[in-house]
C-alpha atoms as one frame of an Amber mdcrd trajectory, in Angstrom:
protein
   7.867  77.483  84.647  11.391  78.061  83.373  11.485  81.150  81.183  11.225
  80.659  77.438  13.983  82.810  75.994  15.906  83.418  72.789  18.246  80.566
  73.792  15.236  78.282  74.309  14.061  78.803  70.729  17.561  78.416  69.311
  18.005  75.168  71.270  14.586  73.972  70.177  15.458  74.579  66.536  18.825
  72.818  66.717  17.459  69.858  68.675  14.350  69.343  66.566  16.311  69.717
  63.342  18.814  67.161  64.603  16.062  64.703  65.566  14.500  65.102  62.103
  17.785  64.608  60.232  18.796  61.735  62.517  15.626  59.873  61.569  15.867
  60.857  57.913  19.233  59.082  57.937  17.640  56.051  59.590  15.067  55.957
  56.791  17.884  55.981  54.211  19.856  53.155  55.811  16.656  51.175  56.417
  16.091  51.037  52.662  19.655  49.691  52.389  18.683  47.001  54.970  21.248
  48.200  57.487  18.400  48.665  59.967  16.058  45.673  60.103  12.584  44.944
  61.414  10.124  47.796  61.884  11.023  51.478  61.929   8.546  54.055  63.265
   9.624  57.662  62.669   8.720  60.779  64.673   8.799  63.333  61.807   6.277
  66.070  62.572   5.895  65.311  66.280   9.161  66.879  67.478   7.496  69.805
  69.269   5.881  67.386  71.723   9.273  66.258  72.977  10.895  69.704  72.821
   8.177  71.288  74.948   8.133  68.450  77.467  11.896  68.501  77.994  11.718
  72.222  78.789   9.232  71.527  81.584  10.939  68.438  83.015  13.650  68.196
  85.637  16.037  65.956  83.720  17.987  65.133  86.886  15.090  63.135  88.333
  12.002  62.918  86.111  11.360  59.839  83.966   9.923  59.105  80.549   8.355
  55.998  79.059   6.756  55.636  75.637   5.769  53.239  72.857   7.834  52.143
  69.856   8.174  55.555  68.132  11.090  56.084  70.481  14.374  57.025  68.818
  14.649  60.733  69.562  13.191  60.796  73.087  16.231  59.135  74.695  18.491
  61.559  72.819  16.516  64.414  74.356  16.915  62.791  77.778  20.696  62.737
  77.371  21.513  59.402  75.719  24.406  59.543  73.224  22.775  59.529  69.755
  25.653  57.436  68.413  24.585  54.645  70.774  20.961  55.004  69.687  21.889
  54.628  66.012  24.179  51.702  66.822  21.276  50.005  68.602  19.122  50.288
  65.496  21.987  48.785  63.476  22.037  45.862  65.930  25.596  46.673  66.997
  27.219  45.865  70.343  27.886  49.550  71.030  24.130  50.224  71.107  22.058
  51.145  74.137  21.181  47.463  74.694  24.193  45.889  72.972  22.199  45.671
  69.758  19.665  43.236  71.240  16.719  45.635  71.538  16.625  47.303  68.160
  14.309  50.022  66.909  11.359  49.519  69.256  13.248  48.980  72.496  15.637
  51.851  73.175  16.298  51.998  76.916  18.534  53.860  79.358  18.117  53.529
  83.103  21.007  55.969  83.556  19.078  58.711  81.760  15.688  57.680  83.185
  14.298  56.605  79.820  12.367  53.364  80.303  11.552  52.435  76.713  10.523
  51.825  73.915   7.719  49.177  74.083   6.481  47.077  71.183   3.203  46.022
  72.833   0.525  48.624  72.092  -0.455  50.245  75.392   1.891  48.004  77.374
   3.861  50.976  78.670   0.838  52.727  80.229   0.574  50.625  83.419   4.389
  50.511  83.573   4.460  54.303  83.680   1.944  54.232  86.516   4.147  51.637
  88.219   7.224  53.861  88.004   5.193  56.668  89.551   3.920  54.309  92.280
   7.516  53.434  93.191   8.390  57.123  93.471   5.413  57.765  95.720   6.107
  54.666  97.826   9.740  55.645  98.413   8.793  59.323  98.831  10.925  60.479
  95.905  10.291  63.868  94.335  10.077  62.519  90.766   7.450  62.641  88.025
   6.971  60.110  85.214   5.789  61.171  81.759   3.922  58.284  80.163   3.297
  58.559  76.417   0.951  56.602  74.193  -0.524  56.853  70.711  -4.178  57.447
  69.848  -4.586  53.740  69.075  -3.342  52.683  72.511  -6.121  54.543  74.337
  -8.513  51.776  73.245  -6.620  49.270  75.388  -8.108  48.198  78.695  -4.765
  48.700  80.420  -5.217  52.467  80.068  -8.414  52.430  82.087  -6.953  50.232
  84.796  -3.908  52.515  85.041  -6.067  55.672  85.095  -8.226  54.288  87.884
  -5.315  53.368  90.160  -3.359  56.516  89.330  -6.264  58.648  90.512  -7.063
  56.420  93.463  -3.477  56.627  94.723  -2.744  60.155  93.410   0.353  58.958
  91.571   2.948  61.471  90.284   2.414  60.679  86.610   1.475  62.655  83.493
  -0.300  60.612  80.820   0.188  62.002  77.306  -1.657  60.777  74.227   0.232
  61.815  71.086  -2.749  61.920  68.787  -1.212  62.003  65.315  -4.545  61.245
  63.658  -4.090  57.583  62.824  -3.676  54.378  64.795  -1.527  52.634  62.197
  -3.942  53.254  59.321  -7.183  53.802  61.225  -8.449  57.302  61.957  -9.652
  58.220  65.435 -13.178  58.715  64.059 -13.348  55.029  63.088 -12.406  53.713
  66.540 -14.854  55.538  68.819 -18.055  57.567  68.730 -16.168  60.713  69.751
 -12.881  62.211  68.597 -12.030  64.115  71.798  -9.640  61.603  73.333  -8.862
  63.898  76.291 -12.417  63.329  77.573 -11.422  59.798  78.631  -9.945  61.417
  81.725 -13.340  62.781  82.783 -14.585  59.344  83.797 -11.915  59.256  86.483
 -12.215  62.948  87.438  -8.651  63.294  86.214  -7.571  66.772  85.079  -7.486
  66.556  81.281  -7.439  68.755  78.202  -6.488  68.940  74.513  -3.166  70.610
  73.608  -1.775  72.030  70.355   1.043  69.587  69.575   2.781  71.653  66.899
   4.009  74.553  69.083   6.656  73.693  71.707   5.920  76.701  73.931   2.274
  75.641  74.256   3.313  72.119  75.191   5.925  73.419  77.658   3.254  75.458
  79.490   0.746  72.608  79.742   3.423  70.081  80.686   4.745  72.404  83.368
   1.318  72.672  84.978   0.787  68.910  84.839   4.263  68.113  86.183   3.840
  70.632  88.991   0.477  69.103  89.935   2.035  65.642  90.082   5.108  66.788
  92.017   3.107  68.504  94.736   1.095  65.319  95.333  -2.185  66.200  93.611
  -2.059  63.253  91.237  -2.061  62.646  87.486  -3.080  64.643  84.421  -4.140
  63.377  81.001  -3.169  65.495  77.996  -4.292  64.798  74.447  -1.523  66.391
  72.386  -2.811  66.872  68.861   0.073  66.418  66.469   0.730  64.825  63.082
   3.231  62.428  61.558   4.549  63.187  58.100   5.766  59.664  57.380   3.821
  56.438  57.519   3.081  54.488  60.663   6.233  52.537  59.869   8.519  52.332
  56.863   6.349  49.564  55.395   3.192  51.700  55.494   1.781  52.444  52.014
  -0.439  55.193  53.538  -3.531  54.423  51.461  -5.705  55.884  54.219  -4.688
  59.517  53.547  -3.912  61.730  50.581  -0.673  63.476  49.674  -2.640  66.714
  49.736  -3.554  66.143  53.387   0.088  65.584  54.356   1.235  68.619  52.363
  -1.384  70.773  54.105  -0.247  69.579  57.524   3.390  70.257  56.639   2.495
  73.933  56.625   2.300  73.538  60.430   5.747  71.917  60.682   7.049  72.667
  64.214  10.621  73.124  62.974   9.549  75.706  60.405   7.369  77.354  63.047
  10.297  77.770  65.450  12.606  78.958  62.675  10.049  81.575  61.620   9.889
  82.803  65.222  13.695  83.078  65.332  13.800  85.115  62.122  10.835  87.233
  63.199  12.552  88.176  66.466  15.925  88.585  64.696  17.548  86.102  67.086
  19.744  84.657  64.329  20.762  85.445  60.775  20.410  83.091  57.822  24.168
  82.503  57.885  24.026  81.560  61.571  21.202  79.119  60.883  23.231  77.618
  58.026  26.030  77.001  60.525  23.587  75.229  62.840  22.315  73.121  59.953
  25.863  72.134  59.002  26.658  71.266  62.614  23.572  69.050  62.763  24.347
  67.251  59.506  27.959  66.648  60.587  26.703  65.219  63.862  24.372  62.828
  62.022  27.321  61.674  59.882  29.301  60.963  63.072  26.427  58.810  64.348
  26.238  56.899  61.076  30.006  56.298  61.009  29.989  55.116  64.625  27.201
  52.619  63.868  28.829  51.458  60.633  32.243  50.944  62.272  30.921  49.143
  65.363  30.912  45.358  65.564  27.999  43.008  66.117  27.539  41.427  69.569
  28.924  37.948  70.157  26.267  35.249  69.960  26.910  34.166  73.534  25.713
  37.619  74.696  22.180  36.669  73.667  22.296  33.637  75.926  24.026  35.433
  78.780  21.307  38.082  78.906  18.486  35.506  78.881  19.795  32.627  81.019
  21.013  33.295  84.559  22.085  29.693  85.148  25.535  29.333  83.562  25.290
  25.551  83.123  21.772  25.695  81.689  21.542  22.323  79.894  19.327  23.265
  76.950  21.480  25.869  75.202  21.937  24.926  71.510  25.723  24.773  71.725
  25.441  22.210  74.536  23.078  19.831  72.788
């Protein structure tokens, strides 16, 4: 595994703080109706991404996830200004404003979505890994899902084939405690989601999802296993989201006291405490990082605000291949 150094922790802090503030801004502009539709925020789960990125080879490995997908592409190298523009529905977005919040995508940076169908990305992740194995490419695909998605049949079909064909894939369940508003305990007779891998003799285990160095270690082992041809791993990463399932979630299923208690485990605060403990940065230096992050978020907001909306014909051009298609509204 790549060494975890002073620079690693400083990068983790800056990146996670930026992801948090980036989404805090999205929450603000959502209330102003500048971002429409659903908006699922990652607040509290940032360590999962930070640790994984440390273990990945970003020049060749892939990532695919569900609809809580705004900061992952940024971590993979996508320009955050384009991500924010996409949520605004602007033509400068990652998909010309046509995908929106749940469908961020970048083939260039090996980020394959962003999927609105619960569990729909699981077999797709296995498919990406199958292509790599078929063409003898030295790549690994990280396939993320929520705790609600593990109840979908597609997971079991994907697990079976991934083990049968020893596909280079790592399956990661981000267990943040609630599938929308339903706790894990109400969806199955056991709460140890990682045990689902046992039925397929797939290496599997639970992982602390609030400490990036723990995640980096477990991800490194799983990625290495996949890369050397020994097949998939299933990790249940136990994390927590501080905001609702989406912006429209009233959160009646949990108390404010529960959230406040969990915020004591905030991964950003954890990393910052480690930095101060090791004397890797002063308070003034951290203030400079914070200012840099906030200025960067403002740049993203301005870029999205100043960008134009896509022309209406773009929607037709990306759906209809046949140029003289007779049933377009403007031709009727």
